[in-house]
N, C-alpha and C positions, 0 to 999 in steps of 0.2 A: 437672982433670976436672970436668965439669959434672954433678954428681951430683943437683943440684936443678933441672936444666933443665926448663922447663914448670911448675914449682911456684911458687905465689904465696902468700906468707906474711903473716899479720896478727898482731901481738903485742897480746895482751889481758892488762893488769894488770903488776904488778912481778914480774919473773922472777928477780930475784937475780943477774942477768948484765948486763953493760954492753950496752945497746941498740945503741949504735953499733958496738961490735965484732961483735955478732951480725948486723947488717945487712951489715957488711963480709964476714963468713964466708959468709952466705947468697949474696950477690952473686958473690963470688969463686968459688963452686961452681955458678953458673949460675942461681940462683933469684932471685926478686923479692921485696922486702919492701914491702908496700902500706902507706902512711901512714894509710889509711882502709879500713874495711870495705867491700868491694864484692862482686858476684857472682863476681868473677874469683879471689877468695881460694880456695885449695884446702886450706889448713891454717891452724889458729889455734894459735899458740904460747901457752900459758897454764899456769896451775897449778890444781890441785884446789880451793884456797881461792878463787881468782877464779871459777871455775866455780859454786861454791856461791852466790856473790852474784847470779848469773843476770842479769848486766849485758846491755844491749842487744846487743852482738856475739855474747855467748854464746847468747842466745835465738834470734837470727837464724841463727847458724851451726847450731844444733841444728835448726831448721826446714828448713834447706837441705842438711842432711846432711853438713856439713863435718867434717873429721877434726880433733880437738883433740889436740895433742901436747905433751909436755913438752920444755923447751929442750935436755934431754940428747940427744933424738933428733937434733937438728941438730949438736950438738957431737960426739957419738959417731960419726954418719955421716961427718962431715968428717974426723975422727981416722982412721977406717978407710978413707977415700977411696973409699967406695961407699955407695949408699943402703941403710941397713939397714932391716929389716922393722920398721914402726912398732908392732907389736902390743905389745911391752913398754913402750912410751912413750905409748900412748893415754890420754887422760883422758876417761872416759866421763860425759858430763853427767848421765845418768840415775843412775848410781851416786853421783856426787859430790853431786848435789842432794838425794839420800835415803840418806845413809850408813846409817842404822839400819835400812833395809829390806834391805840387802844380806845375802845368806845364804851360808854356805860351800858350795862345790860338793860334790856326792856323790863319793865316791871309787869 
């Protein structure tokens, strides 16, 4: 099933997962893994630690409004054989860059 059809991923940083295996998984489910950051990228797979570094792809991705997701979103979606809602897997550059400024939400 092509659950990642139309999605173009870019990996930023060390994910703690084999990049070659991840590329195979993305491609086997219809997605594309871009070796370089381009405007065609729809999702950046990264970690909170990498986002805090504010590397060039993170800054550009933030400016372009690209979604930052944890590798678990790819793995869990593939395991379930359908595209999961990325909400629980999103890495918010604003919160990651300023962890001390995050406040608990009101109940």
